[in-house]
N, CA, C and O atoms as a DFTB+ gen file, in Angstrom:
688 C
 N C O
     1  1      58.995      50.677      82.246
     2  2      60.205      51.202      81.419
     3  2      60.413      50.656      79.600
     4  3      60.146      49.517      79.217
     5  1      60.900      51.696      78.765
     6  2      60.971      50.881      77.700
     7  2      61.994      51.727      76.762
     8  3      61.956      52.956      76.827
     9  1      62.766      51.180      76.025
    10  2      64.034      51.241      75.470
    11  2      64.103      51.164      74.138
    12  3      63.727      50.025      73.858
    13  1      64.437      51.872      72.942
    14  2      64.646      51.804      71.656
    15  2      65.951      51.678      71.172
    16  3      66.697      52.649      71.040
    17  1      66.399      50.016      70.781
    18  2      67.861      50.368      70.211
    19  2      67.504      48.982      68.484
    20  3      66.829      47.963      68.331
    21  1      68.306      49.704      67.720
    22  2      68.635      48.751      66.401
    23  2      66.750      48.572      65.559
    24  3      66.527      47.883      64.564
    25  1      65.888      49.241      66.179
    26  2      64.827      48.608      65.526
    27  2      63.494      47.647      66.453
    28  3      62.423      47.153      66.100
    29  1      64.177      47.715      67.659
    30  2      63.003      46.921      68.343
    31  2      62.958      47.853      69.809
    32  3      63.820      48.675      70.120
    33  1      61.638      47.484      70.684
    34  2      61.430      48.663      71.542
    35  2      61.742      47.211      72.640
    36  3      61.433      46.056      72.347
    37  1      62.371      47.619      73.835
    38  2      62.932      46.346      74.330
    39  2      61.932      46.822      76.052
    40  3      62.445      47.778      76.634
    41  1      61.003      46.376      76.565
    42  2      60.288      47.074      77.362
    43  2      59.598      45.891      78.539
    44  3      59.362      44.698      78.349
    45  1      59.417      46.619      79.634
    46  2      59.344      45.555      81.074
    47  2      57.978      46.062      81.522
    48  3      57.552      47.193      81.287
    49  1      57.217      44.932      82.315
    50  2      55.793      45.429      82.966
    51  2      56.155      44.540      83.830
    52  3      56.900      43.585      83.608
    53  1      55.353      44.984      85.411
    54  2      55.055      44.059      86.459
    55  2      53.524      43.318      86.096
    56  3      52.706      43.831      85.333
    57  1      53.367      42.289      86.655
    58  2      51.981      41.495      86.271
    59  2      51.769      40.647      87.488
    60  3      52.770      40.136      87.992
    61  1      50.712      40.454      87.969
    62  2      49.895      39.732      89.233
    63  2      50.071      38.591      88.849
    64  3      50.018      38.517      87.622
    65  1      50.204      37.930      89.205
    66  2      50.378      36.059      89.230
    67  2      49.822      35.545      90.442
    68  3      50.442      34.921      91.303
    69  1      48.079      35.984      90.455
    70  2      47.824      35.324      91.836
    71  2      48.490      35.857      92.987
    72  3      48.566      37.042      92.661
    73  1      49.042      35.767      94.156
    74  2      49.153      36.589      95.240
    75  2      50.669      37.070      94.992
    76  3      51.094      37.966      95.722
    77  1      51.549      36.496      93.953
    78  2      52.324      36.986      93.563
    79  2      52.757      38.091      92.024
    80  3      52.205      37.997      90.927
    81  1      53.754      38.969      92.356
    82  2      54.465      39.448      91.165
    83  2      55.438      39.275      90.627
    84  3      56.558      39.159      91.125
    85  1      55.017      39.220      89.140
    86  2      56.448      38.719      87.959
    87  2      56.535      40.065      87.084
    88  3      55.779      41.012      86.869
    89  1      57.619      39.747      86.750
    90  2      58.243      40.806      85.653
    91  2      58.171      40.006      84.258
    92  3      58.617      38.861      84.193
    93  1      57.558      40.688      83.073
    94  2      57.455      40.503      81.637
    95  2      58.097      41.294      80.873
    96  3      57.769      42.477      80.778
    97  1      59.186      40.735      80.159
    98  2      60.650      41.470      79.652
    99  2      59.933      41.232      78.352
   100  3      59.505      40.095      78.151
   101  1      59.701      42.421      77.195
   102  2      59.597      41.794      75.738
   103  2      59.875      42.398      74.895
   104  3      59.316      43.486      74.759
   105  1      60.916      41.944      73.897
   106  2      61.316      42.598      72.897
   107  2      60.248      42.837      71.683
   108  3      59.744      41.817      71.211
   109  1      59.838      44.173      71.108
   110  2      58.687      44.270      70.531
   111  2      59.646      44.866      69.016
   112  3      60.641      45.556      69.232
   113  1      59.344      44.614      67.894
   114  2      59.593      45.528      66.626
   115  2      58.515      46.130      65.912
   116  3      57.542      45.578      65.399
   117  1      58.846      47.433      65.953
   118  2      57.310      48.377      65.413
   119  2      57.794      48.505      63.709
   120  3      58.830      48.625      63.054
   121  1      56.735      48.423      63.556
   122  2      56.593      48.925      61.532
   123  2      56.081      50.143      61.846
   124  3      55.313      50.279      62.799
   125  1      56.381      50.934      61.234
   126  2      56.168      52.084      60.997
   127  2      56.018      52.797      59.522
   128  3      56.902      52.435      58.744
   129  1      54.940      53.873      58.906
   130  2      54.662      54.087      57.880
   131  2      55.393      54.841      57.484
   132  3      55.784      55.719      58.253
   133  1      55.808      54.804      56.301
   134  2      56.686      56.071      55.692
   135  2      55.988      56.594      54.364
   136  3      55.352      55.883      53.587
   137  1      56.209      57.921      54.239
   138  2      55.327      58.896      53.949
   139  2      53.994      58.778      54.082
   140  3      53.457      57.866      54.711
   141  1      53.076      60.188      53.180
   142  2      51.942      60.428      53.354
   143  2      52.094      60.856      54.841
   144  3      53.067      60.885      55.595
   145  1      50.824      61.166      54.987
   146  2      49.999      61.904      56.227
   147  2      50.390      61.278      57.421
   148  3      50.614      61.835      58.495
   149  1      50.457      60.045      57.150
   150  2      50.878      59.475      58.407
   151  2      52.259      58.611      58.445
   152  3      52.414      57.466      58.869
   153  1      53.240      59.521      57.862
   154  2      54.303      59.397      57.781
   155  2      54.811      59.212      59.655
   156  3      54.291      59.885      60.545
   157  1      55.894      58.169      59.886
   158  2      56.287      58.015      60.960
   159  2      54.987      57.195      61.851
   160  3      55.256      56.271      62.619
   161  1      54.079      57.502      61.706
   162  2      53.379      56.664      62.630
   163  2      53.742      55.151      62.807
   164  3      54.385      54.513      61.974
   165  1      53.357      54.750      63.745
   166  2      53.089      53.264      63.911
   167  2      52.142      52.250      63.223
   168  3      51.170      52.051      63.953
   169  1      52.091      51.592      62.159
   170  2      51.282      50.791      61.459
   171  2      51.011      49.426      62.357
   172  3      49.965      48.778      62.374
   173  1      52.137      49.177      63.045
   174  2      51.514      47.566      63.683
   175  2      53.067      46.999      64.150
   176  3      54.135      47.598      64.025
   177  1      52.837      45.711      64.700
   178  2      54.015      45.286      65.260
   179  2      53.807      44.156      65.965
   180  3      52.785      43.604      66.374
   181  1      55.410      43.815      66.060
   182  2      54.755      41.873      66.882
   183  2      56.309      41.939      67.773
   184  3      57.304      42.663      67.731
   185  1      55.940      40.942      68.441
   186  2      56.726      40.600      69.570
   187  2      57.884      39.301      69.378
   188  3      57.624      38.099      69.444
   189  1      58.866      39.760      69.190
   190  2      60.191      39.235      68.806
   191  2      60.472      38.552      70.275
   192  3      60.992      37.447      70.117
   193  1      60.327      38.804      71.310
   194  2      60.998      37.996      72.550
   195  2      59.974      38.508      73.900
   196  3      59.384      39.582      74.018
   197  1      60.000      37.434      74.765
   198  2      59.587      37.752      75.575
   199  2      59.800      36.260      77.071
   200  3      59.774      35.030      77.125
   201  1      59.985      37.371      77.969
   202  2      60.654      36.097      79.216
   203  2      59.757      36.686      80.610
   204  3      59.557      37.875      80.859
   205  1      59.388      35.753      81.255
   206  2      58.848      36.183      82.392
   207  2      59.761      35.566      83.667
   208  3      59.912      34.366      83.893
   209  1      60.293      36.599      84.390
   210  2      60.690      36.547      86.065
   211  2      59.628      36.712      87.032
   212  3      58.950      37.623      87.506
   213  1      59.796      35.130      87.157
   214  2      58.657      35.406      88.785
   215  2      58.390      33.889      88.978
   216  3      58.794      33.181      88.055
   217  1      57.868      33.359      89.866
   218  2      57.303      32.121      90.658
   219  2      56.436      32.080      91.630
   220  3      56.132      33.213      92.004
   221  1      55.921      31.250      92.183
   222  2      54.940      31.275      92.983
   223  2      55.538      31.326      94.213
   224  3      54.733      31.868      94.971
   225  1      56.534      31.040      94.793
   226  2      57.789      30.924      95.565
   227  2      58.321      32.630      95.822
   228  3      58.649      33.148      96.889
   229  1      58.264      33.302      94.333
   230  2      58.721      34.849      95.303
   231  2      58.143      35.666      94.291
   232  3      57.535      35.207      93.324
   233  1      58.398      37.312      94.591
   234  2      57.713      38.057      93.693
   235  2      59.100      38.933      93.132
   236  3      60.151      39.213      93.710
   237  1      58.695      39.176      91.986
   238  2      60.079      39.745      91.139
   239  2      59.068      41.107      90.596
   240  3      57.916      41.156      90.166
   241  1      60.315      42.342      90.898
   242  2      59.666      43.516      90.366
   243  2      60.360      44.633      89.727
   244  3      61.560      44.391      89.855
   245  1      60.184      45.853      89.036
   246  2      60.590      46.693      88.923
   247  2      61.911      46.348      88.048
   248  3      62.994      46.919      88.169
   249  1      61.634      45.394      87.222
   250  2      62.609      45.180      86.098
   251  2      63.486      46.245      84.925
   252  3      62.756      47.171      84.571
   253  1      64.685      46.274      84.370
   254  2      64.621      47.265      83.697
   255  2      66.176      46.211      82.709
   256  3      67.216      45.718      83.145
   257  1      65.514      46.281      81.171
   258  2      66.282      45.836      80.382
   259  2      67.226      46.567      79.654
   260  3      67.016      47.774      79.530
   261  1      68.376      46.000      79.072
   262  2      69.177      47.019      78.005
   263  2      69.945      46.548      77.467
   264  3      71.009      46.137      77.930
   265  1      69.394      46.478      75.818
   266  2      70.527      45.968      74.492
   267  2      72.387      46.686      74.684
   268  3      72.834      47.757      75.096
   269  1      72.709      46.026      74.398
   270  2      74.466      46.210      74.200
   271  2      74.418      46.462      72.611
   272  3      73.676      45.790      71.895
   273  1      75.091      47.273      72.204
   274  2      75.377      47.473      70.834
   275  2      75.534      45.748      69.489
   276  3      75.712      45.851      68.275
   277  1      75.420      44.663      70.122
   278  2      75.678      43.401      69.563
   279  2      74.331      42.378      69.708
   280  3      74.207      41.241      69.252
   281  1      73.254      43.273      70.595
   282  2      72.229      42.468      70.783
   283  2      71.898      41.924      71.798
   284  3      70.754      41.591      72.111
   285  1      73.213      41.739      72.610
   286  2      72.907      40.729      73.842
   287  2      72.532      41.831      74.720
   288  3      72.776      43.033      74.615
   289  1      71.582      40.867      76.030
   290  2      70.756      42.190      76.870
   291  2      70.765      41.660      78.129
   292  3      70.565      40.495      78.472
   293  1      71.025      42.658      78.805
   294  2      71.137      42.518      80.580
   295  2      69.858      43.383      81.108
   296  3      69.495      44.503      80.750
   297  1      69.209      42.368      82.221
   298  2      68.231      42.851      82.829
   299  2      68.559      42.550      84.407
   300  3      69.052      41.496      84.808
   301  1      68.189      43.695      85.251
   302  2      68.222      43.869      86.532
   303  2      67.204      43.870      86.662
   304  3      66.508      44.122      85.678
   305  1      66.331      43.479      88.448
   306  2      65.567      43.717      88.677
   307  2      65.412      43.142      90.537
   308  3      66.266      42.405      91.028
   309  1      64.421      43.553      91.189
   310  2      64.696      43.185      92.768
   311  2      63.414      42.002      92.918
   312  3      62.379      41.965      92.253
   313  1      63.791      41.191      93.869
   314  2      62.905      40.238      94.475
   315  2      62.499      40.224      95.605
   316  3      62.611      41.388      95.990
   317  1      61.986      39.475      96.595
   318  2      61.505      39.210      97.798
   319  2      60.484      38.316      97.505
   320  3      59.849      38.110      96.470
   321  1      60.433      37.611      99.097
   322  2      59.788      36.881      99.739
   323  2      59.330      36.782     100.906
   324  3      59.905      37.524     101.702
   325  1      58.052      35.800     101.574
   326  2      58.313      35.782     102.659
   327  2      59.270      35.491     103.411
   328  3      59.171      35.950     104.549
   329  1      60.319      34.788     103.152
   330  2      61.436      34.531     103.978
   331  2      62.969      35.027     102.920
   332  3      64.099      34.648     103.231
   333  1      62.774      35.633     102.072
   334  2      63.792      36.113     101.418
   335  2      63.615      38.262     101.439
   336  3      62.676      38.791     100.844
   337  1      64.572      39.024     102.129
   338  2      64.752      40.208     102.217
   339  2      64.547      40.845     100.652
   340  3      64.505      40.024      99.736
   341  1      64.418      42.312     100.319
   342  2      64.021      42.629      99.215
   343  2      65.604      42.518      98.500
   344  3      66.318      43.382      99.007
   345  1      66.121      41.945      97.780
   346  2      67.566      41.577      97.098
   347  2      67.383      42.104      95.596
   348  3      66.307      42.407      95.080
   349  1      68.657      42.152      94.994
   350  2      68.548      42.515      93.503
   351  2      69.661      41.366      92.687
   352  3      70.671      40.772      93.063
   353  1      69.155      41.399      91.840
   354  2      69.330      40.526      90.759
   355  2      69.662      40.976      89.420
   356  3      69.662      42.182      89.173
   357  1      69.904      40.237      88.659
   358  2      70.549      40.087      87.082
   359  2      70.542      39.167      86.394
   360  3      70.428      38.060      86.921
   361  1      70.654      39.274      85.070
   362  2      70.753      38.243      84.343
   363  2      70.958      38.553      82.914
   364  3      71.044      39.759      82.683
   365  1      71.086      37.545      81.614
   366  2      72.021      38.245      80.674
   367  2      71.301      37.048      79.555
   368  3      70.950      35.888      79.772
   369  1      71.258      37.886      78.286
   370  2      70.493      37.091      77.320
   371  2      71.430      37.503      76.065
   372  3      71.481      38.619      75.548
   373  1      72.304      36.118      75.619
   374  2      72.805      36.391      74.036
   375  2      71.692      36.795      72.758
   376  3      70.510      36.457      72.702
   377  1      72.079      37.212      72.257
   378  2      71.417      37.859      71.025
   379  2      70.802      36.818      69.750
   380  3      69.883      36.906      68.937
   381  1      71.967      35.694      70.108
   382  2      71.614      34.647      69.144
   383  2      71.338      33.178      69.844
   384  3      71.483      32.035      69.408
   385  1      70.796      33.782      71.341
   386  2      69.908      32.513      71.979
   387  2      68.497      32.151      71.670
   388  3      67.849      33.186      71.518
   389  1      67.906      31.278      71.547
   390  2      66.597      30.891      71.005
   391  2      65.574      31.801      71.756
   392  3      65.938      32.220      72.855
   393  1      64.478      32.117      71.350
   394  2      63.502      33.322      71.900
   395  2      63.034      32.332      73.133
   396  3      62.801      31.135      73.300
   397  1      63.038      33.569      73.905
   398  2      62.769      33.054      75.362
   399  2      62.841      32.054      76.324
   400  3      62.027      31.496      77.059
   401  1      64.395      31.956      76.059
   402  2      65.112      31.691      76.885
   403  2      66.531      32.501      77.202
   404  3      67.074      33.239      76.379
   405  1      67.011      32.249      78.470
   406  2      68.469      32.925      79.089
   407  2      69.414      31.646      79.695
   408  3      69.059      30.572      80.180
   409  1      70.757      32.211      79.463
   410  2      71.968      31.520      79.860
   411  2      71.265      30.610      80.904
   412  3      71.141      29.386      80.935
   413  1      70.736      31.835      81.970
   414  2      70.261      31.315      83.388
   415  2      69.118      32.032      83.419
   416  3      68.533      32.733      82.594
   417  1      68.827      31.571      85.039
   418  2      67.754      31.902      85.640
   419  2      67.618      33.621      86.457
   420  3      66.628      34.222      86.872
   421  1      68.819      33.929      86.436
   422  2      69.039      35.147      87.525
   423  2      70.131      34.682      88.340
   424  3      70.305      33.568      88.833
   425  1      71.061      36.053      88.419
   426  2      72.275      35.950      89.612
   427  2      71.747      36.831      90.461
   428  3      71.037      37.808      90.222
   429  1      72.281      36.271      91.812
   430  2      72.326      37.243      93.054
   431  2      73.065      38.729      92.976
   432  3      73.983      38.703      93.796
   433  1      73.029      39.655      92.491
   434  2      73.785      40.837      93.108
   435  2      74.521      40.819      94.570
   436  3      75.627      40.658      95.086
   437  1      73.285      41.068      94.855
   438  2      73.497      41.981      96.528
   439  2      71.657      41.215      96.973
   440  3      70.573      41.090      96.402
   441  1      72.233      40.906      98.235
   442  2      70.878      39.760      99.084
   443  2      70.683      40.825     100.033
   444  3      71.428      41.534     100.711
   445  1      69.556      40.720      99.880
   446  2      69.076      41.831     101.208
   447  2      68.812      41.274     102.261
   448  3      68.425      40.107     102.313
   449  1      69.015      42.186     103.486
   450  2      69.719      41.987     104.430
   451  2      68.944      42.650     105.961
   452  3      69.432      43.043     107.020
   453  1      67.967      42.572     105.612
   454  2      67.291      43.247     106.941
   455  2      65.593      43.585     105.828
   456  3      65.445      43.665     104.608
   457  1      64.476      43.716     107.136
   458  2      63.126      43.989     106.689
   459  2      63.216      45.225     106.417
   460  3      63.614      46.013     107.275
   461  1      62.875      45.615     105.214
   462  2      62.255      46.885     105.227
   463  2      60.722      47.286     104.918
   464  3      60.193      46.930     103.865
   465  1      60.042      48.038     105.879
   466  2      58.981      47.814     106.067
   467  2      58.312      49.696     106.105
   468  3      57.278      50.202     106.542
   469  1      59.468      50.214     105.447
   470  2      58.807      51.833     105.592
   471  2      57.976      52.733     104.169
   472  3      58.076      53.802     103.567
   473  1      57.012      51.283     104.158
   474  2      56.093      52.037     102.718
   475  2      56.384      51.768     101.527
   476  3      56.703      50.592     101.350
   477  1      56.395      52.541     100.480
   478  2      56.854      52.491      99.266
   479  2      58.040      51.862      99.315
   480  3      58.880      52.162     100.164
   481  1      58.263      50.770      98.259
   482  2      59.620      50.285      97.915
   483  2      59.844      51.073      96.895
   484  3      58.877      51.653      96.402
   485  1      61.000      51.250      96.418
   486  2      61.980      52.478      95.396
   487  2      61.682      51.532      94.444
   488  3      61.924      50.332      94.574
   489  1      60.993      52.212      93.177
   490  2      60.851      51.475      91.602
   491  2      61.953      51.995      90.843
   492  3      61.778      52.569      89.769
   493  1      63.239      51.791      91.431
   494  2      64.644      52.622      90.381
   495  2      65.207      50.971      90.417
   496  3      65.218      50.186      91.365
   497  1      65.598      50.813      89.201
   498  2      66.362      49.883      88.672
   499  2      66.830      50.651      87.136
   500  3      66.206      51.369      86.354
   501  1      68.059      50.180      87.145
   502  2      68.684      50.834      85.694
   503  2      69.626      50.138      84.886
   504  3      70.520      49.730      85.627
   505  1      69.837      49.810      83.672
   506  2      71.349      49.023      83.025
   507  2      71.362      49.940      82.137
   508  3      70.315      50.429      81.711
   509  1      72.938      50.432      81.592
   510  2      73.667      51.420      80.888
   511  2      74.564      50.853      80.287
   512  3      75.219      50.086      80.994
   513  1      74.963      50.950      78.885
   514  2      76.090      50.362      78.225
   515  2      77.191      50.906      78.674
   516  3      77.122      52.128      78.544
   517  1      78.488      50.453      79.290
   518  2      79.724      51.131      79.990
   519  2      80.705      51.067      78.721
   520  3      81.523      51.956      78.958
   521  1      81.000      50.553      77.658
   522  2      81.967      50.674      76.972
   523  2      82.543      49.266      76.338
   524  3      81.714      48.363      76.230
   525  1      83.784      49.022      75.942
   526  2      84.032      48.181      75.762
   527  2      85.440      47.343      76.814
   528  3      86.298      48.022      77.379
   529  1      85.400      45.852      76.882
   530  2      86.274      45.660      77.876
   531  2      87.230      44.426      77.306
   532  3      86.722      43.434      76.784
   533  1      88.574      44.578      77.448
   534  2      89.219      43.236      76.751
   535  2      89.024      41.491      76.753
   536  3      89.148      40.581      77.572
   537  1      88.716      41.613      75.586
   538  2      88.590      39.605      75.627
   539  2      89.695      38.999      75.758
   540  3      89.705      37.816      76.097
   541  1      90.882      39.716      75.505
   542  2      92.185      38.930      75.095
   543  2      92.295      38.807      73.776
   544  3      92.228      39.883      73.180
   545  1      92.443      37.847      73.108
   546  2      92.609      37.380      71.933
   547  2      91.371      37.346      70.966
   548  3      91.404      37.220      69.742
   549  1      90.000      37.521      71.978
   550  2      88.502      37.687      71.552
   551  2      88.659      39.008      71.309
   552  3      87.715      39.386      70.616
   553  1      89.291      39.745      71.515
   554  2      88.879      41.480      71.121
   555  2      88.691      42.115      72.151
   556  3      89.273      42.041      73.234
   557  1      87.549      42.999      71.693
   558  2      86.937      43.494      72.856
   559  2      85.148      43.418      72.901
   560  3      84.413      43.297      71.921
   561  1      84.750      43.524      74.294
   562  2      83.439      43.078      74.243
   563  2      82.774      43.996      75.200
   564  3      83.273      44.548      76.181
   565  1      81.438      44.073      74.699
   566  2      80.612      45.045      75.440
   567  2      80.522      44.844      76.692
   568  3      80.294      43.679      77.017
   569  1      80.661      45.842      77.761
   570  2      80.300      45.894      79.333
   571  2      79.184      46.829      79.576
   572  3      79.302      48.000      79.216
   573  1      77.864      46.316      80.292
   574  2      77.325      46.636      80.846
   575  2      76.720      47.103      82.641
   576  3      76.431      46.136      83.345
   577  1      76.600      48.192      83.127
   578  2      76.315      48.415      84.167
   579  2      75.293      48.333      84.744
   580  3      74.483      48.351      83.817
   581  1      74.638      48.241      85.806
   582  2      73.059      48.363      86.199
   583  2      73.535      48.395      87.692
   584  3      74.508      48.055      88.364
   585  1      72.087      49.100      87.867
   586  2      72.097      49.713      89.339
   587  2      70.517      49.028      89.670
   588  3      69.768      48.456      88.878
   589  1      70.270      49.376      91.474
   590  2      68.582      48.791      91.520
   591  2      69.291      48.844      93.162
   592  3      70.471      48.984      93.484
   593  1      68.160      48.685      93.944
   594  2      68.094      48.960      95.497
   595  2      67.738      47.332      96.161
   596  3      67.138      46.411      95.606
   597  1      68.301      47.377      97.431
   598  2      68.326      46.292      98.409
   599  2      67.724      47.063     100.220
   600  3      67.637      48.156     100.780
   601  1      67.429      45.478     100.508
   602  2      67.212      45.975     101.735
   603  2      68.233      46.054     102.642
   604  3      68.745      44.942     102.776
   605  1      68.870      47.088     103.485
   606  2      69.916      46.592     104.487
   607  2      69.450      46.119     106.060
   608  3      68.291      46.004     106.459
   609  1      70.978      45.828     106.997
   610  2      70.044      45.127     107.776
   611  2      69.370      46.237     108.613
   612  3      68.267      46.045     109.125
   613  1      69.945      47.233     108.728
   614  2      68.785      48.514     109.678
   615  2      67.511      48.889     109.133
   616  3      66.849      49.789     109.651
   617  1      67.139      48.277     108.155
   618  2      65.876      48.492     108.004
   619  2      65.619      49.370     106.661
   620  3      64.569      49.249     106.030
   621  1      66.411      50.053     106.361
   622  2      66.620      51.100     104.809
   623  2      66.896      50.395     103.974
   624  3      66.915      49.164     103.941
   625  1      67.275      51.594     102.783
   626  2      67.364      50.695     101.128
   627  2      68.540      51.326     101.129
   628  3      68.838      52.312     101.803
   629  1      69.434      50.545     100.100
   630  2      70.489      51.087      99.278
   631  2      70.767      50.594      98.242
   632  3      70.550      49.396      98.062
   633  1      71.390      51.475      97.156
   634  2      71.529      51.367      95.724
   635  2      72.639      50.667      96.107
   636  3      73.455      50.830      97.015
   637  1      72.477      49.629      94.996
   638  2      73.716      48.427      94.514
   639  2      74.091      48.711      93.193
   640  3      73.149      49.172      92.549
   641  1      75.070      48.606      92.605
   642  2      75.800      49.004      91.138
   643  2      76.524      47.719      91.121
   644  3      77.165      47.313      92.091
   645  1      76.417      47.125      90.076
   646  2      77.555      45.883      89.196
   647  2      77.497      46.281      88.010
   648  3      76.884      47.228      87.518
   649  1      78.571      45.052      87.286
   650  2      78.932      44.688      86.009
   651  2      78.303      43.723      85.331
   652  3      77.842      42.761      85.944
   653  1      78.172      43.845      83.787
   654  2      77.898      42.335      83.471
   655  2      78.864      42.741      82.167
   656  3      79.169      43.883      81.824
   657  1      79.294      41.366      81.480
   658  2      79.845      41.212      80.357
   659  2      79.991      39.868      80.426
   660  3      79.842      39.156      81.419
   661  1      80.420      39.419      78.849
   662  2      80.396      38.345      78.348
   663  2      81.877      38.295      78.204
   664  3      82.489      39.184      77.612
   665  1      82.701      36.823      78.971
   666  2      84.095      36.860      78.997
   667  2      85.243      36.509      77.947
   668  3      86.471      36.532      77.867
   669  1      83.955      36.118      77.074
   670  2      84.591      35.616      75.426
   671  2      83.326      35.564      74.244
   672  3      82.187      35.483      74.705
   673  1      83.468      35.605      72.845
   674  2      82.600      35.837      71.942
   675  2      81.814      34.364      72.118
   676  3      80.598      34.371      71.924
   677  1      82.422      33.190      72.454
   678  2      81.276      32.118      72.419
   679  2      81.214      31.624      73.377
   680  3      81.037      30.406      73.395
   681  1      81.308      32.207      74.331
   682  2      80.242      32.156      75.493
   683  2      78.706      32.048      75.501
   684  3      78.171      32.870      74.757
   685  1      77.930      31.289      76.117
   686  2      77.222      31.654      75.691
   687  2      75.796      32.608      76.400
   688  3      74.911      33.036      75.659
């Protein structure tokens, strides 16, 4: 997945770490050539941020990230292990946070409820801007909606939809 916003490309990839899968999230700033025969071509790039989700105890896969108009980023992904059914999680990062950090390591949106053994797991997660929500005296803050899959108790999958926003401008 890759998304362009305000001069940065937000991308995610899955990577193997031994016997487990991790999701690596990047924010990349491309440098574009202006003018001449190579006008509009990318001349180079630098990584502005990199966050890895996953550990030796569970697999993380199919991550998607999307920045809001202020540069805060919402991430959504699936995870599972030998003792956790395929579940849906999300996290967020404020634009002003230190590089490589998040406010939390992820929040379980919907816990899987059964074993999914029907072959390929659906590679579908998404995050999209959802307008503004009132923050009382703080004004209006961006809202992000996300969607992804989780395992149902009957062994099939279902799509879960969630909402993420900050409650106050000063919230980390």
